[in-house]
FIKOLZA-1660 file (N, C-alpha, C; in steps of 0.1 Angstrom, whole numbers, plus 5000, padded with zeros to 4 digits):
% residues 156
   i   px   py   pz ch aa at
   1 9514 3627 3330  A  M  N
   1 9512 3621 3342  A  M CA
   1 9507 3606 3340  A  M  C
   2 9513 3598 3348  A  I  N
   2 9510 3584 3347  A  I CA
   2 9502 3580 3359  A  I  C
   3 9491 3574 3356  A  T  N
   3 9482 3569 3367  A  T CA
   3 9483 3554 3367  A  T  C
   4 9484 3548 3378  A  V  N
   4 9484 3534 3380  A  V CA
   4 9471 3530 3386  A  V  C
   5 9464 3521 3379  A  E  N
   5 9451 3516 3385  A  E CA
   5 9454 3504 3393  A  E  C
   6 9447 3503 3404  A  P  N
   6 9449 3491 3412  A  P CA
   6 9444 3479 3405  A  P  C
   7 9450 3468 3407  A  E  N
   7 9445 3455 3401  A  E CA
   7 9432 3452 3407  A  E  C
   8 9423 3447 3398  A  P  N
   8 9410 3443 3404  A  P CA
   8 9411 3431 3413  A  P  C
   9 9405 3433 3424  A  Q  N
   9 9405 3422 3434  A  Q CA
   9 9394 3412 3430  A  Q  C
  10 9397 3399 3431  A  P  N
  10 9387 3389 3428  A  P CA
  10 9376 3390 3438  A  P  C
  11 9364 3389 3433  A  Q  N
  11 9352 3389 3441  A  Q CA
  11 9351 3377 3450  A  Q  C
  12 9348 3379 3463  A  P  N
  12 9346 3367 3471  A  P CA
  12 9335 3359 3466  A  P  C
  13 9338 3346 3465  A  R  N
  13 9328 3337 3460  A  R CA
  13 9317 3334 3471  A  R  C
  14 9305 3335 3467  A  A  N
  14 9294 3332 3476  A  A CA
  14 9295 3318 3482  A  A  C
  15 9294 3317 3494  A  D  N
  15 9295 3303 3501  A  D CA
  15 9283 3295 3496  A  D  C
  16 9286 3286 3488  A  V  N
  16 9275 3277 3482  A  V CA
  16 9277 3263 3489  A  V  C
  17 9267 3259 3496  A  R  N
  17 9267 3246 3503  A  R CA
  17 9261 3236 3493  A  R  C
  18 9269 3225 3491  A  R  N
  18 9265 3214 3483  A  R CA
  18 9266 3201 3491  A  R  C
  19 9257 3192 3488  A  P  N
  19 9258 3179 3496  A  P CA
  19 9271 3172 3492  A  P  C
  20 9278 3168 3502  A  R  N
  20 9290 3159 3499  A  R CA
  20 9289 3146 3507  A  R  C
  21 9291 3147 3520  A  V  N
  21 9291 3135 3529  A  V CA
  21 9277 3129 3528  A  V  C
  22 9267 3137 3528  A  S  N
  22 9253 3132 3528  A  S CA
  22 9250 3125 3514  A  S  C
  23 9256 3131 3504  A  L  N
  23 9254 3124 3490  A  L CA
  23 9261 3111 3490  A  L  C
  24 9273 3110 3496  A  Y  N
  24 9280 3097 3496  A  Y CA
  24 9272 3087 3504  A  Y  C
  25 9266 3091 3515  A  A  N
  25 9258 3082 3524  A  A CA
  25 9246 3078 3516  A  A  C
  26 9240 3087 3509  A  L  N
  26 9228 3084 3501  A  L CA
  26 9231 3074 3490  A  L  C
  27 9243 3076 3483  A  R  N
  27 9247 3067 3473  A  R CA
  27 9249 3053 3479  A  R  C
  28 9255 3052 3491  A  G  N
  28 9257 3039 3497  A  G CA
  28 9244 3032 3500  A  G  C
  29 9235 3040 3506  A  A  N
  29 9222 3034 3509  A  A CA
  29 9215 3029 3496  A  A  C
  30 9215 3037 3486  A  L  N
  30 9209 3034 3473  A  L CA
  30 9215 3022 3467  A  L  C
  31 9228 3021 3467  A  V  N
  31 9235 3009 3461  A  V CA
  31 9231 2996 3468  A  V  C
  32 9231 2997 3482  A  L  N
  32 9227 2985 3489  A  L CA
  32 9213 2981 3486  A  L  C
  33 9204 2991 3486  A  H  N
  33 9190 2989 3483  A  H CA
  33 9188 2983 3469  A  H  C
  34 9196 2988 3459  A  A  N
  34 9195 2984 3446  A  A CA
  34 9199 2969 3444  A  A  C
  35 9210 2966 3451  A  I  N
  35 9215 2952 3451  A  I CA
  35 9204 2942 3456  A  I  C
  36 9199 2946 3468  A  L  N
  36 9188 2937 3473  A  L CA
  36 9176 2936 3465  A  L  C
  37 9172 2948 3459  A  I  N
  37 9160 2948 3451  A  I CA
  37 9162 2940 3438  A  I  C
  38 9173 2941 3432  A  V  N
  38 9176 2933 3420  A  V CA
  38 9177 2918 3422  A  V  C
  39 9181 2915 3435  A  A  N
  39 9182 2901 3438  A  A CA
  39 9168 2894 3440  A  A  C
  40 9158 2902 3442  A  Q  N
  40 9144 2897 3444  A  Q CA
  40 9138 2890 3432  A  Q  C
  41 9138 2897 3420  A  P  N
  41 9133 2889 3408  A  P CA
  41 9141 2878 3404  A  P  C
  42 9154 2878 3407  A  I  N
  42 9163 2867 3404  A  I CA
  42 9160 2855 3412  A  I  C
  43 9158 2857 3425  A  A  N
  43 9154 2846 3434  A  A CA
  43 9140 2841 3431  A  A  C
  44 9131 2850 3427  A  A  N
  44 9118 2845 3422  A  A CA
  44 9119 2837 3410  A  A  C
  45 9128 2841 3401  A  G  N
  45 9130 2833 3389  A  G CA
  45 9135 2819 3391  A  G  C
  46 9144 2818 3401  A  Y  N
  46 9149 2805 3405  A  Y CA
  46 9138 2796 3411  A  Y  C
  47 9129 2803 3418  A  F  N
  47 9118 2795 3424  A  F CA
  47 9109 2790 3412  A  F  C
  48 9106 2799 3403  A  L  N
  48 9097 2795 3391  A  L CA
  48 9104 2784 3383  A  L  C
  49 9117 2783 3383  A  S  N
  49 9124 2773 3375  A  S CA
  49 9125 2760 3382  A  S  C
  50 9120 2759 3394  A  G  N
  50 9119 2746 3401  A  G CA
  50 9127 2746 3414  A  G  C
  51 9135 2756 3417  A  N  N
  51 9143 2756 3429  A  N CA
  51 9134 2761 3441  A  N  C
  52 9127 2752 3448  A  V  N
  52 9118 2756 3458  A  V CA
  52 9125 2763 3470  A  V  C
  53 9137 2760 3473  A  D  N
  53 9144 2766 3484  A  D CA
  53 9147 2781 3481  A  D  C
  54 9147 2785 3469  A  A  N
  54 9150 2799 3466  A  A CA
  54 9139 2808 3472  A  A  C
  55 9127 2804 3473  A  M  N
  55 9117 2812 3478  A  M CA
  55 9118 2814 3493  A  M  C
  56 9121 2803 3501  A  T  N
  56 9122 2804 3515  A  T CA
  56 9135 2809 3520  A  T  C
  57 9146 2805 3512  A  N  N
  57 9159 2809 3517  A  N CA
  57 9164 2823 3512  A  N  C
  58 9159 2828 3501  A  F  N
  58 9164 2840 3496  A  F CA
  58 9153 2851 3494  A  F  C
  59 9143 2848 3487  A  H  N
  59 9132 2858 3483  A  H CA
  59 9125 2863 3495  A  H  C
  60 9121 2854 3504  A  A  N
  60 9113 2858 3516  A  A CA
  60 9122 2865 3526  A  A  C
  61 9135 2861 3527  A  I  N
  61 9143 2868 3537  A  I CA
  61 9147 2882 3532  A  I  C
  62 9151 2883 3520  A  I  N
  62 9154 2896 3514  A  I CA
  62 9141 2905 3514  A  I  C
  63 9130 2900 3510  A  G  N
  63 9118 2908 3510  A  G CA
  63 9114 2912 3524  A  G  C
  64 9117 2904 3534  A  G  N
  64 9113 2908 3548  A  G CA
  64 9122 2919 3553  A  G  C
  65 9134 2921 3547  A  S  N
  65 9144 2931 3553  A  S CA
  65 9146 2943 3544  A  S  C
  66 9141 2942 3531  A  V  N
  66 9144 2953 3522  A  V CA
  66 9137 2966 3526  A  V  C
  67 9125 2965 3532  A  W  N
  67 9118 2977 3535  A  W CA
  67 9126 2984 3547  A  W  C
  68 9134 2977 3555  A  M  N
  68 9142 2983 3565  A  M CA
  68 9153 2991 3559  A  M  C
  69 9159 2986 3548  A  I  N
  69 9169 2993 3541  A  I CA
  69 9163 3006 3535  A  I  C
  70 9150 3005 3530  A  A  N
  70 9143 3017 3525  A  A CA
  70 9141 3027 3536  A  A  C
  71 9139 3022 3549  A  L  N
  71 9137 3031 3560  A  L CA
  71 9151 3038 3563  A  L  C
  72 9162 3031 3562  A  L  N
  72 9175 3037 3564  A  L CA
  72 9177 3047 3553  A  L  C
  73 9173 3044 3541  A  Q  N
  73 9175 3053 3530  A  Q CA
  73 9167 3066 3532  A  Q  C
  74 9155 3065 3538  A  T  N
  74 9147 3076 3541  A  T CA
  74 9154 3086 3551  A  T  C
  75 9161 3080 3561  A  V  N
  75 9168 3088 3570  A  V CA
  75 9180 3095 3564  A  V  C
  76 9187 3088 3555  A  V  N
  76 9198 3093 3548  A  V CA
  76 9194 3104 3538  A  V  C
  77 9183 3101 3531  A  A  N
  77 9177 3111 3522  A  A CA
  77 9173 3124 3529  A  A  C
  78 9168 3123 3541  A  A  N
  78 9164 3135 3548  A  A CA
  78 9177 3143 3552  A  A  C
  79 9187 3136 3556  A  C  N
  79 9200 3143 3559  A  C CA
  79 9205 3149 3546  A  C  C
  80 9205 3143 3535  A  Y  N
  80 9209 3148 3522  A  Y CA
  80 9201 3161 3519  A  Y  C
  81 9188 3161 3522  A  T  N
  81 9180 3173 3519  A  T CA
  81 9182 3184 3529  A  T  C
  82 9182 3181 3541  A  I  N
  82 9182 3191 3552  A  I CA
  82 9196 3196 3554  A  I  C
  83 9205 3187 3558  A  A  N
  83 9219 3191 3562  A  A CA
  83 9227 3194 3550  A  A  C
  84 9226 3186 3539  A  G  N
  84 9234 3188 3527  A  G CA
  84 9228 3198 3517  A  G  C
  85 9216 3203 3520  A  H  N
  85 9210 3213 3511  A  H CA
  85 9208 3207 3497  A  H  C
  86 9205 3193 3496  A  G  N
  86 9203 3186 3484  A  G CA
  86 9189 3188 3479  A  G  C
  87 9186 3181 3469  A  R  N
  87 9172 3181 3463  A  R CA
  87 9162 3176 3473  A  R  C
  88 9150 3180 3472  A  I  N
  88 9139 3176 3481  A  I CA
  88 9133 3163 3477  A  I  C
  89 9132 3160 3465  A  W  N
  89 9124 3148 3460  A  W CA
  89 9130 3134 3466  A  W  C
  90 9143 3132 3468  A  P  N
  90 9147 3119 3474  A  P CA
  90 9141 3117 3488  A  P  C
  91 9140 3128 3495  A  A  N
  91 9134 3127 3509  A  A CA
  91 9119 3125 3509  A  A  C
  92 9112 3128 3497  A  I  N
  92 9098 3126 3496  A  I CA
  92 9096 3112 3490  A  I  C
  93 9104 3108 3481  A  L  N
  93 9102 3095 3474  A  L CA
  93 9106 3083 3483  A  L  C
  94 9116 3085 3491  A  S  N
  94 9121 3074 3500  A  S CA
  94 9110 3069 3509  A  S  C
  95 9103 3077 3516  A  P  N
  95 9092 3072 3525  A  P CA
  95 9081 3065 3517  A  P  C
  96 9079 3070 3504  A  V  N
  96 9069 3063 3496  A  V CA
  96 9074 3049 3493  A  V  C
  97 9087 3047 3491  A  L  N
  97 9092 3034 3488  A  L CA
  97 9091 3025 3500  A  L  C
  98 9092 3031 3512  A  V  N
  98 9090 3023 3525  A  V CA
  98 9076 3017 3525  A  V  C
  99 9067 3025 3522  A  V  N
  99 9053 3021 3522  A  V CA
  99 9050 3011 3511  A  V  C
 100 9055 3014 3499  A  A  N
 100 9054 3005 3488  A  A CA
 100 9060 2991 3490  A  A  C
 101 9072 2991 3497  A  E  N
 101 9078 2978 3499  A  E CA
 101 9071 2970 3510  A  E  C
 102 9066 2977 3520  A  F  N
 102 9058 2970 3530  A  F CA
 102 9045 2964 3525  A  F  C
 103 9039 2972 3516  A  V  N
 103 9027 2967 3509  A  V CA
 103 9031 2955 3500  A  V  C
 104 9042 2956 3493  A  Q  N
 104 9048 2945 3485  A  Q CA
 104 9050 2933 3493  A  Q  C
 105 9055 2934 3505  A  L  N
 105 9058 2923 3514  A  L CA
 105 9044 2916 3518  A  L  C
 106 9035 2925 3521  A  T  N
 106 9022 2920 3526  A  T CA
 106 9015 2912 3514  A  T  C
 107 9015 2917 3502  A  F  N
 107 9008 2910 3491  A  F CA
 107 9016 2898 3487  A  F  C
 108 9029 2898 3489  A  G  N
 108 9037 2886 3486  A  G CA
 108 9033 2874 3496  A  G  C
 109 9032 2877 3509  A  Y  N
 109 9028 2867 3518  A  Y CA
 109 9013 2862 3516  A  Y  C
 110 9005 2872 3511  A  L  N
 110 8991 2868 3508  A  L CA
 110 8990 2861 3494  A  L  C
 111 9001 2860 3487  A  Q  N
 111 9002 2854 3474  A  Q CA
 111 8992 2860 3464  A  Q  C
 112 8991 2873 3465  A  N  N
 112 8983 2881 3456  A  N CA
 112 8992 2886 3445  A  N  C
 113 8995 2878 3435  A  F  N
 113 9005 2882 3425  A  F CA
 113 9000 2892 3415  A  F  C
 114 8987 2895 3414  A  A  N
 114 8982 2905 3406  A  A CA
 114 8987 2919 3410  A  A  C
 115 8990 2921 3423  A  V  N
 115 8995 2933 3429  A  V CA
 115 9010 2931 3431  A  V  C
 116 9015 2920 3435  A  H  N
 116 9028 2918 3439  A  H CA
 116 9038 2920 3428  A  H  C
 117 9035 2914 3416  A  I  N
 117 9045 2915 3405  A  I CA
 117 9045 2929 3399  A  I  C
 118 9034 2936 3396  A  P  N
 118 9035 2949 3390  A  P CA
 118 9041 2959 3400  A  P  C
 119 9038 2958 3413  A  L  N
 119 9043 2967 3423  A  L CA
 119 9058 2964 3424  A  L  C
 120 9062 2952 3424  A  G  N
 120 9077 2948 3425  A  G CA
 120 9084 2954 3413  A  G  C
 121 9078 2954 3401  A  T  N
 121 9085 2960 3389  A  T CA
 121 9086 2975 3391  A  T  C
 122 9076 2981 3396  A  A  N
 122 9077 2996 3398  A  A CA
 122 9088 2999 3409  A  A  C
 123 9089 2991 3419  A  I  N
 123 9099 2993 3430  A  I CA
 123 9113 2992 3424  A  I  C
 124 9115 2981 3416  A  V  N
 124 9128 2979 3410  A  V CA
 124 9132 2990 3401  A  V  C
 125 9123 2995 3393  A  G  N
 125 9126 3006 3384  A  G CA
 125 9129 3019 3391  A  G  C
 126 9121 3021 3402  A  T  N
 126 9123 3034 3409  A  T CA
 126 9136 3034 3417  A  T  C
 127 9140 3023 3423  A  V  N
 127 9152 3022 3431  A  V CA
 127 9164 3023 3421  A  V  C
 128 9164 3016 3410  A  L  N
 128 9175 3017 3400  A  L CA
 128 9176 3031 3395  A  L  C
 129 9165 3037 3392  A  W  N
 129 9165 3051 3387  A  W CA
 129 9171 3060 3397  A  W  C
 130 9167 3059 3410  A  M  N
 130 9173 3068 3420  A  M CA
 130 9188 3065 3422  A  M  C
 131 9192 3053 3421  A  T  N
 131 9206 3049 3422  A  T CA
 131 9215 3055 3411  A  T  C
 132 9210 3054 3399  A  V  N
 132 9217 3060 3387  A  V CA
 132 9217 3075 3389  A  V  C
 133 9206 3081 3393  A  W  N
 133 9206 3096 3394  A  W CA
 133 9216 3100 3405  A  W  C
 134 9218 3093 3415  A  S  N
 134 9227 3097 3426  A  S CA
 134 9241 3098 3422  A  S  C
 135 9245 3091 3411  A  F  N
 135 9258 3092 3406  A  F CA
 135 9260 3102 3394  A  F  C
 136 9249 3109 3391  A  R  N
 136 9250 3119 3380  A  R CA
 136 9254 3133 3386  A  R  C
 137 9258 3142 3378  A  R  N
 137 9263 3155 3382  A  R CA
 137 9252 3163 3389  A  R  C
 138 9239 3161 3385  A  T  N
 138 9228 3169 3390  A  T CA
 138 9226 3166 3405  A  T  C
 139 9230 3154 3410  A  A  N
 139 9228 3151 3424  A  A CA
 139 9238 3159 3433  A  A  C
 140 9249 3164 3427  A  R  N
 140 9258 3171 3435  A  R CA
 140 9254 3186 3437  A  R  C
 141 9245 3191 3430  A  G  N
 141 9241 3205 3431  A  G CA
 141 9231 3207 3443  A  G  C
 142 9230 3219 3447  A  N  N
 142 9221 3222 3458  A  N CA
 142 9208 3226 3452  A  N  C
 143 9198 3229 3461  A  R  N
 143 9185 3232 3456  A  R CA
 143 9184 3245 3449  A  R  C
 144 9192 3255 3453  A  R  N
 144 9192 3268 3447  A  R CA
 144 9197 3267 3433  A  R  C
 145 9208 3260 3431  A  E  N
 145 9213 3258 3417  A  E CA
 145 9203 3251 3408  A  E  C
 146 9196 3241 3414  A  A  N
 146 9186 3234 3406  A  A CA
 146 9175 3243 3401  A  A  C
 147 9171 3252 3410  A  V  N
 147 9160 3262 3406  A  V CA
 147 9165 3271 3396  A  V  C
 148 9177 3276 3397  A  Q  N
 148 9183 3286 3388  A  Q CA
 148 9184 3279 3374  A  Q  C
 149 9189 3266 3374  A  R  N
 149 9190 3259 3361  A  R CA
 149 9177 3257 3355  A  R  C
 150 9167 3254 3363  A  G  N
 150 9153 3252 3357  A  G CA
 150 9148 3265 3351  A  G  C
 151 9151 3276 3358  A  R  N
 151 9146 3289 3352  A  R CA
 151 9153 3293 3339  A  R  C
 152 9166 3290 3338  A  R  N
 152 9174 3292 3326  A  R CA
 152 9168 3284 3315  A  R  C
 153 9165 3271 3317  A  E  N
 153 9160 3263 3307  A  E CA
 153 9146 3267 3303  A  E  C
 154 9138 3272 3312  A  A  N
 154 9125 3277 3309  A  A CA
 154 9125 3289 3300  A  A  C
 155 9136 3297 3302  A  M  N
 155 9137 3310 3294  A  M CA
 155 9141 3307 3279  A  M  C
 156 9147 3295 3277  A  K  N
 156 9151 3292 3263  A  K CA
 156 9140 3290 3253  A  K  C
% end
């Protein structure tokens, strides 16, 4: 007697939600933020080399508006986290950047360079790090995948 076994049916794949549109929006906000943040020390360098107009025409204008870009980034990061099921930390770190950049603006106008320069360095590093991270593969995963990956790595 010949028995025919039915072909195994493929298992339905669990519906995994990953950030897509929200990740692209976050990348756009971060790239814009990074461009403006990197322009700040360049404009300050021009001022220090003798171009007085660089301070009033570029550094002050960009510095006065860059915290608003950080505010936009905060909204986009919240959408990435909530709607896109992305990582939580960009939504936490972005409001911290808003506060840091507003403090940076204040200390810049007060000409307190002991705070202005180190804080500016920290802001530039943080924004560039976030921008590079947003283009890495780990930014495309959702929170559940990140937790599972962390557990697998902890087991090793």
